[in-house]
C-alpha positions as CSV (number, residue, x, y, z in Angstrom):
1,M,22.1,26.3,40.2
2,S,23.3,22.7,40.3
3,F,25.0,20.2,38.0
4,S,22.9,18.2,35.5
5,L,24.7,14.8,35.2
6,A,21.9,12.4,34.3
7,T,23.2,11.6,30.9
8,L,26.8,10.8,32.0
9,S,28.2,7.4,33.0
10,N,30.2,6.8,36.2
11,F,33.8,7.8,35.7
12,T,36.5,5.1,35.5
13,L,40.2,6.1,35.1
14,E,41.6,3.6,32.7
15,D,45.3,4.4,32.7
16,S,46.5,3.8,29.2
17,G,50.1,3.5,30.3
18,I,49.8,0.5,32.6
19,L,49.4,-3.1,31.5
20,V,50.1,-5.9,33.9
21,Q,50.8,-9.4,32.6
22,K,48.8,-12.3,34.1
23,A,51.1,-14.8,35.8
24,V,52.0,-18.0,33.9
25,L,53.4,-21.0,35.7
26,G,57.0,-21.4,34.8
27,A,58.5,-24.4,33.1
28,D,61.8,-26.0,34.1
29,L,61.5,-29.8,33.5
30,A,64.0,-29.5,30.7
31,K,66.7,-28.5,33.2
32,Y,66.6,-32.0,34.8
33,V,65.9,-34.5,31.9
34,D,68.0,-35.4,28.9
35,V,67.0,-33.0,26.1
36,R,68.0,-34.1,22.6
37,P,67.4,-31.4,19.9
38,G,67.7,-31.8,16.1
39,Y,64.8,-34.2,15.4
40,P,62.0,-33.4,12.9
41,E,58.4,-34.5,13.4
42,A,58.6,-38.3,13.1
43,S,58.8,-41.5,15.1
44,V,62.3,-41.5,16.8
45,A,63.9,-44.7,18.0
46,I,66.0,-44.3,21.1
47,N,68.6,-47.1,21.2
48,V,69.3,-48.8,24.5
49,L,72.3,-50.9,25.3
50,D,72.5,-53.6,28.0
51,T,74.5,-56.7,28.6
52,T,73.7,-60.0,30.1
53,P,76.7,-61.4,31.9
54,G,77.5,-65.1,31.6
55,F,80.0,-65.9,34.3
56,T,80.7,-69.6,35.0
57,G,83.3,-71.6,36.8
58,A,86.7,-71.3,35.2
59,A,87.6,-74.3,33.0
60,C,89.7,-75.2,30.0
61,G,88.1,-74.7,26.6
62,W,85.6,-72.0,25.6
63,S,82.0,-71.7,26.4
64,D,80.1,-68.8,24.9
65,D,77.8,-67.3,27.5
66,G,76.1,-63.9,28.0
67,S,75.0,-61.4,25.4
68,V,75.1,-57.8,24.4
69,D,71.5,-56.6,24.1
70,F,70.2,-53.8,22.0
71,T,66.6,-52.6,22.4
72,Q,64.7,-49.5,21.3
73,I,62.2,-47.0,22.8
74,T,60.0,-45.4,20.1
75,V,59.2,-41.7,20.7
76,T,56.5,-39.9,18.7
77,N,57.9,-36.5,18.0
78,A,54.9,-34.3,17.3
79,T,54.6,-30.7,16.1
80,K,52.2,-28.3,17.8
81,S,51.3,-24.8,16.7
82,W,49.3,-21.8,17.9
83,K,48.1,-19.4,15.3
84,T,46.4,-16.1,16.2
85,S,45.2,-13.0,14.4
86,L,45.0,-9.6,16.0
87,C,42.9,-6.9,14.2
88,L,43.9,-3.4,15.4
89,E,40.5,-2.0,14.5
90,D,39.0,-4.1,17.4
91,L,40.9,-1.8,19.8
92,R,39.6,1.5,18.7
93,Q,36.5,1.5,20.9
94,Y,38.6,0.9,24.1
95,W,41.3,2.6,26.1
96,L,43.8,0.8,23.9
97,S,43.0,3.2,21.1
98,T,45.2,5.8,22.9
99,Q,48.2,3.5,22.2
100,L,47.5,3.1,18.4
101,Q,49.2,5.2,15.8
102,A,47.4,8.3,14.7
103,S,47.5,7.2,11.0
104,A,44.6,5.0,9.8
105,F,47.3,3.0,8.1
106,G,49.0,2.2,11.4
107,E,50.6,-1.3,11.7
108,Q,52.1,-1.3,15.2
109,L,50.6,-3.4,18.0
110,P,50.4,-1.7,21.4
111,F,52.4,-3.4,24.1
112,S,53.8,-5.8,21.5
113,D,56.8,-6.8,23.6
114,M,54.6,-7.8,26.5
115,I,52.2,-9.7,24.3
116,A,55.1,-11.6,22.7
117,D,56.6,-12.4,26.1
118,Q,53.2,-13.7,27.4
119,M,52.8,-15.9,24.3
120,V,56.3,-17.3,24.8
121,K,55.6,-18.1,28.5
122,E,52.3,-19.8,27.5
123,T,54.2,-21.8,24.8
124,R,56.8,-23.0,27.3
125,K,54.0,-24.0,29.7
126,Y,52.1,-25.9,27.1
127,A,55.2,-27.7,25.9
128,E,56.0,-28.9,29.4
129,S,52.4,-29.9,30.0
130,F,52.5,-31.8,26.7
131,V,55.7,-33.7,27.6
132,S,54.6,-34.3,31.2
133,G,51.4,-35.8,30.0
134,Q,53.4,-38.3,28.0
135,I,55.6,-39.1,31.0
136,I,52.6,-39.7,33.2
137,T,51.1,-42.0,30.5
138,Q,54.3,-44.0,30.1
139,V,55.5,-44.4,33.6
140,T,53.0,-46.9,35.0
141,S,53.3,-50.3,36.7
142,A,51.4,-51.7,33.7
143,N,54.2,-50.5,31.4
144,G,57.0,-52.0,33.6
145,A,57.6,-49.4,36.3
146,T,57.9,-50.6,39.9
147,P,54.9,-49.9,42.2
148,G,55.9,-47.6,45.1
149,G,54.4,-48.8,48.3
150,T,51.0,-47.4,49.4
151,A,49.1,-45.8,46.6
152,G,48.1,-42.8,48.6
153,A,48.1,-39.1,47.7
154,F,50.7,-36.8,49.2
155,T,49.3,-34.9,52.2
156,P,51.1,-32.7,54.8
157,T,51.0,-35.7,57.2
158,T,51.7,-38.6,54.8
159,A,54.0,-37.3,52.0
160,F,57.4,-38.2,53.7
161,A,56.2,-41.8,54.4
162,R,55.0,-42.2,50.8
163,V,58.4,-41.0,49.6
164,N,60.3,-43.4,51.8
165,E,58.1,-46.3,50.4
166,M,59.0,-45.2,46.9
167,I,62.7,-45.0,47.7
168,A,62.6,-48.5,49.2
169,A,61.2,-49.7,45.9
170,I,64.0,-48.3,43.6
171,P,65.2,-51.0,41.2
172,A,68.6,-52.4,42.3
173,D,70.3,-51.4,39.0
174,V,69.8,-47.7,39.5
175,Q,70.1,-47.3,43.3
176,N,73.5,-45.6,43.1
177,R,72.6,-43.2,40.3
178,E,73.4,-39.5,41.1
179,D,70.4,-38.2,39.2
180,L,67.7,-40.0,41.1
181,T,64.8,-37.5,41.2
182,L,61.2,-37.4,42.4
183,F,58.9,-35.6,40.0
184,M,55.5,-34.4,41.2
185,S,53.0,-31.6,41.0
186,Y,53.4,-28.4,42.9
187,S,50.6,-29.5,45.2
188,S,52.3,-32.7,46.1
189,F,55.6,-30.8,46.5
190,R,54.0,-28.3,48.9
191,S,52.6,-31.2,51.0
192,L,56.0,-32.9,51.1
193,V,57.8,-29.7,52.3
194,Q,55.1,-29.1,54.9
195,N,55.5,-32.6,56.2
196,L,59.3,-32.3,56.3
197,V,59.0,-29.0,58.3
198,S,56.5,-30.5,60.8
199,L,58.9,-33.4,61.4
200,N,61.9,-31.1,61.7
201,L,63.5,-33.0,58.8
202,Y,64.7,-30.1,56.7
203,H,67.9,-28.3,56.1
204,Y,68.7,-25.8,53.3
205,S,72.2,-25.5,52.0
206,P,73.5,-22.1,51.0
207,G,72.2,-21.3,47.5
208,Q,69.6,-24.0,47.5
209,T,66.2,-22.8,46.4
210,A,63.3,-24.5,48.1
211,G,60.7,-21.8,48.4
212,T,59.4,-19.9,45.4
213,G,60.3,-19.4,41.7
214,L,61.9,-21.8,39.3
215,D,64.5,-24.4,40.3
216,Q,62.5,-25.3,43.4
217,M,63.7,-28.6,45.0
218,V,64.3,-30.2,48.3
219,L,66.7,-33.0,49.2
220,I,65.1,-36.0,50.9
221,P,66.8,-36.4,54.3
222,G,69.3,-39.2,54.5
223,T,69.5,-39.5,50.7
224,G,70.9,-37.7,47.7
225,I,67.5,-37.8,46.1
226,Q,65.9,-34.5,45.1
227,A,62.2,-33.8,44.9
228,V,61.2,-31.4,42.1
229,P,57.8,-29.9,41.3
230,V,56.8,-29.9,37.7
231,G,54.2,-27.4,36.5
232,G,53.3,-29.8,33.6
233,F,51.9,-32.3,36.1
234,G,49.1,-29.9,36.8
235,S,46.6,-31.3,39.3
236,S,47.8,-34.9,38.8
237,Q,48.7,-36.8,42.0
238,R,51.2,-38.9,40.1
239,V,54.7,-39.1,41.6
240,I,57.5,-40.9,39.8
241,L,61.1,-41.6,41.0
242,G,64.0,-42.6,38.9
243,P,67.1,-41.4,36.9
244,A,66.2,-38.0,35.5
245,K,68.6,-38.4,32.6
246,H,66.7,-41.5,31.5
247,I,63.8,-39.4,30.6
248,I,64.7,-38.4,27.0
249,W,63.0,-35.3,25.6
250,V,63.5,-35.1,21.9
251,C,62.7,-31.9,20.0
252,G,63.3,-29.9,16.9
253,L,65.2,-26.9,18.3
254,V,65.5,-26.1,22.0
255,D,64.7,-22.4,21.4
256,D,61.5,-23.1,19.4
257,T,59.5,-22.6,22.6
258,E,61.4,-19.4,23.3
259,R,60.2,-17.4,20.4
260,I,57.2,-16.5,18.3
261,E,57.0,-15.1,14.7
262,A,54.7,-12.1,14.1
263,W,54.1,-10.0,11.0
264,W,51.7,-7.5,9.6
265,S,49.5,-9.1,7.0
266,R,48.6,-6.5,4.4
267,D,46.1,-8.8,2.6
268,N,44.2,-9.4,5.8
269,Q,44.9,-6.0,7.5
270,E,45.8,-7.7,10.8
271,I,48.8,-8.8,12.8
272,R,49.4,-12.6,12.7
273,A,51.4,-14.5,15.2
274,L,52.7,-18.0,15.3
275,A,54.1,-20.2,18.0
276,K,55.3,-23.6,17.1
277,F,57.5,-26.4,18.5
278,T,58.2,-30.1,18.0
279,S,58.5,-32.4,21.0
280,G,58.2,-36.0,22.2
281,V,59.5,-38.0,25.2
282,G,60.7,-41.5,25.9
283,V,61.4,-43.1,29.3
284,L,63.3,-46.1,30.4
285,V,60.2,-47.1,32.3
286,D,61.6,-50.2,34.1
287,E,64.1,-48.0,36.0
288,F,61.4,-45.9,37.6
289,V,59.1,-46.2,40.6
290,T,55.5,-44.8,40.4
291,N,52.6,-44.4,42.8
292,D,50.3,-45.0,39.8
293,L,47.8,-42.3,40.9
294,A,45.9,-40.4,38.2
């Protein structure tokens, strides 16, 4: 006697207790720039103060010279939303049915905490990409930024040279700022770190993160300038250098990208989830250096 198995499918053990979240690139641009919460969806005017000195040779009498100058940068503060519907009945034909409530009236979503956490991560990633895209669009030589030397992509053999060319082009008025920062993609950052290592131009202070995770940065040798990778720059080869706090990120509430709202819709017999945030950015472009690459 032998087994008769012709009508069976090959066995796959689908462990109903294990669910792994797919990685989402973290977002930390907000840690470096000037974040201004409390603004609704609207055009926001950022007021900028400057002075024009009018020194002349000392003499009797009064000669009115110089000026106090007020200008504005207009920021378009836009609201973005992500609406999704999740029907529990769609899960009943799969291993996820083992995680559903026994009652036909069940309203609980399996792995709800993990799904919510994943949506929050994706929201933060999108918000940073949205703002980064505006920064890339604004900080160009055509808009008043200073061109930074040779317009070449960062590679493991050229990145340090490209950085030095950009540093040499920093506008005189911001050369002693303590928040001078190079913003770039992760790809450009990796090329820069590899180039520094190959040239033996690296040193990591205790507590300084320069390898993996959020808060990655590296100090450019001989300067106080930090290079920071920004997930929102994606595959762009754009690199900008300037005062980080003169990138002004306006938003509704800071924690809008840190939460979602979800509820059971009795009328539609499904779970509905909403992620929503309001953001915009303005840059004092004439204080920045750019390599102008796409």
